C-alpha positions in Angstrom: -27.2 61.0 -62.8 -27.1 61.5 -59.3 -23.3 62.1 -57.6 -22.5 58.1 -56.2 -20.4 57.1 -54.4 -17.8 53.3 -54.7 -17.3 51.6 -51.8 -15.1 48.4 -52.2 -14.3 46.2 -49.7 -15.0 43.6 -47.2 -18.7 42.1 -46.0 -18.8 39.7 -43.0 -21.0 38.5 -40.4 -19.8 40.0 -36.7 -20.3 37.6 -34.0 -20.4 39.6 -30.8 -20.2 38.7 -27.4 -20.4 41.2 -24.6 -18.5 41.0 -21.2 -16.8 42.7 -18.2 -13.7 42.8 -19.4 -11.4 41.4 -22.6 -10.1 38.4 -21.1 -6.4 37.7 -21.1 -4.0 35.4 -23.0 -5.7 31.5 -21.9 -8.5 32.6 -20.1 -12.1 32.2 -19.9 -15.0 34.9 -19.2 -18.3 35.0 -19.3 -20.1 36.8 -21.5 -24.0 38.4 -20.3 -25.3 39.3 -24.2 -24.3 38.2 -27.7 -25.2 39.0 -30.9 -25.0 38.5 -34.0 -25.5 41.5 -37.4 -24.0 42.1 -40.4 -20.1 44.1 -40.4 -17.0 44.1 -41.9 -15.7 47.3 -42.3 -16.9 47.8 -46.3 -20.1 47.0 -46.0 -20.4 48.8 -42.8 -19.3 52.0 -44.6 -21.5 51.1 -47.7 -24.1 50.8 -45.2 -23.5 53.9 -43.3 -23.0 55.8 -46.3 -26.3 54.8 -47.8 -28.2 56.1 -43.9 -26.7 58.8 -44.4 -27.6 59.9 -47.9 -25.4 58.7 -50.6 -26.3 57.0 -53.1 -24.1 53.9 -53.1 -22.6 51.5 -55.2 -21.1 48.3 -53.0 -17.6 46.4 -54.6 -17.0 43.0 -52.1 -16.9 39.5 -51.9 -18.9 36.6 -50.4 -19.5 32.9 -50.3 -22.2 31.1 -52.1 -24.0 30.0 -48.1 -26.4 31.8 -45.8 -24.0 34.7 -44.4 -22.7 36.0 -47.8 -27.4 36.1 -48.7 -28.5 37.7 -46.0 -26.4 40.5 -46.9 -27.0 41.3 -50.1 -30.5 41.1 -49.3 -30.0 43.4 -46.3 -27.7 45.9 -48.5 -30.8 45.7 -51.1 -33.1 47.0 -48.1 -30.6 49.7 -47.5 -31.0 50.9 -51.3 -27.4 50.0 -52.4 -26.2 48.3 -55.7 -25.2 45.1 -55.1 -24.9 44.9 -58.9 -21.0 44.5 -58.6 -21.0 41.9 -55.7 -19.5 38.9 -56.7 -19.9 35.2 -55.5 -17.5 33.1 -54.5 -18.4 29.3 -54.6 -15.0 28.6 -52.9 -15.2 30.1 -49.7 -17.4 31.2 -46.9 -18.7 34.7 -46.7 -16.1 36.5 -43.5 -16.8 36.3 -40.2 -16.5 38.5 -37.5 -15.8 37.3 -33.7 -15.6 40.9 -31.6 -15.9 40.6 -27.7 -16.7 43.9 -25.9 -16.2 44.9 -23.3 -17.9 47.1 -20.1 -16.3 50.0 -21.1 -16.9 49.6 -25.0 -13.9 48.8 -25.9 -13.2 46.0 -28.3 -11.3 43.1 -29.9 -11.7 42.2 -33.0 -10.9 38.5 -34.7 -11.9 38.7 -38.5 -11.8 35.7 -40.5 -11.8 36.5 -44.2 -13.4 33.9 -45.9 -14.2 35.6 -49.3 -12.9 38.9 -48.5 -9.5 37.6 -49.2 -10.3 36.9 -52.9 -12.1 40.1 -54.0 -10.0 40.5 -57.0 -8.9 43.4 -59.4 -10.6 41.0 -61.6 -13.7 41.6 -59.9 -13.9 45.6 -59.9 -12.4 45.4 -63.3 -16.4 44.3 -64.2 -17.3 47.8 -62.4 -15.1 49.7 -64.2 -17.0 52.0 -66.2 -18.9 52.4 -63.3 -16.2 53.5 -60.9 -14.8 55.6 -63.9 -17.9 58.2 -63.5 -18.3 58.0 -60.0 -17.7 61.4 -58.2 -15.6 59.2 -55.2 -14.2 56.1 -54.5 -14.2 54.7 -50.6 -11.9 52.3 -49.8 -10.5 49.9 -46.3 -7.5 47.5 -46.0 -9.9 44.3 -45.3 -9.3 43.3 -49.2 -6.2 41.6 -50.7 -3.6 44.7 -51.4 -3.1 44.1 -55.0 -7.0 45.1 -55.8 -6.3 47.9 -52.7 -3.6 49.4 -55.4 -5.4 48.3 -58.8 -8.6 50.5 -58.1 -6.5 53.6 -56.1 -4.9 53.4 -60.1 -8.7 54.0 -61.8 -8.5 56.4 -59.5 -5.3 58.3 -59.7 -6.1 57.4 -63.7 -9.6 58.8 -64.1 -9.4 61.9 -61.3 -11.7 60.6 -58.7 -11.1 61.5 -55.0 -10.3 58.5 -53.0 -10.7 58.4 -49.2 -8.9 55.6 -48.0 -9.5 54.6 -44.0 -6.4 52.4 -43.9 -8.0 49.7 -40.9 -6.7 46.8 -40.3 -3.8 48.9 -39.9 -0.6 47.6 -42.2 2.2 48.7 -43.7 1.8 50.6 -46.8 3.7 51.8 -49.7 4.5 55.4 -51.3 3.5 54.6 -54.8 0.0 53.9 -53.0 -0.2 56.9 -50.3 0.9 59.2 -53.3 -2.6 58.7 -55.4 -5.1 58.7 -51.6 -7.1 62.0 -51.8 -8.1 61.3 -47.7 -6.7 59.1 -45.7 -8.2 58.5 -41.9 -6.1 56.2 -39.8 -6.9 56.3 -35.9 -4.0 56.3 -33.5 -2.7 53.0 -34.2 -3.3 53.4 -37.2 -1.5 56.7 -37.6 1.4 54.8 -35.2 1.8 52.0 -37.4 1.7 54.2 -40.6 4.3 57.0 -39.0 6.5 54.9 -35.9 5.3 57.9 -34.0 3.8 57.4 -31.0 1.3 59.6 -30.5 0.8 60.6 -27.1 -0.4 64.3 -27.0 -1.3 66.8 -29.7 2.5 67.9 -31.1 3.1 64.3 -31.2 -0.1 63.7 -33.3 0.4 66.6 -35.8 4.3 65.1 -36.1 2.9 62.1 -37.7 -0.3 64.2 -39.4 2.3 65.8 -41.4 4.6 63.0 -41.9 1.6 60.9 -43.4 1.1 63.4 -45.4 4.6 63.9 -46.9 4.0 60.8 -48.1 1.2 61.0 -50.6 -2.3 62.2 -49.3 -3.6 65.0 -49.9 -5.3 65.4 -46.7 -5.0 63.3 -43.4 -7.6 62.8 -41.1 -6.3 60.8 -37.7 -9.6 60.4 -35.5 -8.2 59.9 -31.8 -11.5 59.3 -30.3 -13.6 60.6 -27.7 -10.4 63.2 -28.5 -12.7 64.1 -31.8 -10.4 64.1 -34.7 -7.3 65.6 -36.3 -6.9 67.2 -39.8 -4.4 68.4 -42.1 -5.6 70.0 -44.8 -3.8 72.6 -47.0 -0.6 72.0 -44.9 -2.8 73.8 -41.9 -4.5 71.9 -39.0 -7.9 71.8 -37.5 -9.2 69.9 -34.3 -12.4 68.4 -34.5 -13.6 68.2 -30.9 -16.5 64.5 -30.4 -19.1 65.5 -29.0 -19.7 63.8 -25.5 -22.5 60.9 -25.5 -22.1 57.8 -22.5 -20.6 55.0 -25.1 -21.9 51.8 -24.9 -19.7 50.3 -28.2 -17.2 51.4 -30.0 -16.7 48.7 -33.2 -17.6 50.2 -36.6 -17.2 53.8 -35.2 -14.8 54.9 -37.0 -16.2 53.2 -40.4 -19.4 55.3 -39.9 -16.3 58.0 -39.8 -15.6 57.3 -42.8 -19.0 57.0 -44.6 -20.0 60.4 -43.0 -16.7 61.8 -44.3 -17.4 60.2 -47.9 -21.2 61.6 -48.1 -19.3 65.2 -46.4 -17.4 65.8 -49.8 -19.2 63.7 -51.9 -22.1 66.6 -50.8 -19.1 69.2 -52.1 -18.9 70.9 -47.7 -15.7 71.7 -47.4 -13.3 69.5 -45.9 -13.7 71.1 -42.2 -17.4 70.4 -42.1 -17.5 67.2 -43.8 -15.2 66.3 -41.0 -17.7 67.5 -38.1 -20.7 66.1 -39.7 -18.2 63.0 -39.0 -17.5 63.5 -35.6 -20.9 63.6 -34.8 -22.1 60.4 -36.8 -19.8 59.2 -35.4 -20.2 60.1 -31.5 -23.6 59.4 -32.5 -23.1 55.6 -33.4 -20.7 54.3 -30.2 -24.3 54.8 -28.6 -25.3 51.9 -30.0 -24.6 48.1 -30.0 -23.7 46.7 -33.0 -21.8 47.4 -36.3 -24.8 48.1 -39.2 -26.8 48.7 -36.6 -25.1 51.5 -34.9 -25.0 53.5 -38.0 -27.4 56.5 -38.0 -29.9 57.8 -40.6 -29.4 61.5 -41.9 -32.2 62.5 -40.1 -30.9 61.6 -36.4 -27.2 62.3 -37.5 -28.6 66.2 -38.6 -31.2 66.6 -35.4 -27.5 65.5 -33.7 -24.9 67.5 -35.1 -27.4 70.8 -34.5 -27.7 69.8 -31.1 -24.0 69.7 -30.2 -23.8 73.3 -31.8 -25.8 75.1 -29.6 
């Protein structure tokens, strides 16, 4: 059996409006373009990992509606194992309302729907599959008791767990001690540590503070500045390839997925992080969440070009 990745998380339908600037409170702005596409942090990461070459099993919950049916059909087209996607007969599939401005910055409102009801019992149905996995990837758009249940399974079965702590929320030390690799962005790292990141020293201080709470490896993603890696008490700054950004939606998801794929393939953590930075940079050159996730041939070529 080939090594495979378990992704546990959310599935949404993204409704994206492109504007010149993000609206202020109470303000209406006109959109220059609109698109509807598959999204959700869990689904984004599952699709990105599959396109980058991983065998992926996705554990999620969708509504018994057209959005849920379309999502499952799309996952199957990507080669993702959908056997453990639960169908919720009482709650709709998740929806995300996204506004993207002319500088590619975005703001997002998520109506969680069925995602908010992904329960430990749903995960338990896949426990035999989880126990044989090589790696688990997870986010925080699902209930925290489910996140903690997955972390417990990972620890009990000695399976490395990569946590992308998004959207930002307070996490217990008990949970963080079960995390192998954590991949917060700047805002998430600030929430988890209470440290405002304004430069390299403050970023390194935040990484050390977070590592002291449990995770073996901390990678703080910093947009155009790349990523800060803390592993075995050693820092590495991973540069981000220079690109013209169109839409930063799901860049963090692509980063975490690519990192997981690299680790699944046995890459050293720094090499995996370089691969992840390249894949994430490539993703921001396209609109949308899953639509922006690069294929492996694209990511490899892009990484090679930027190393020359």
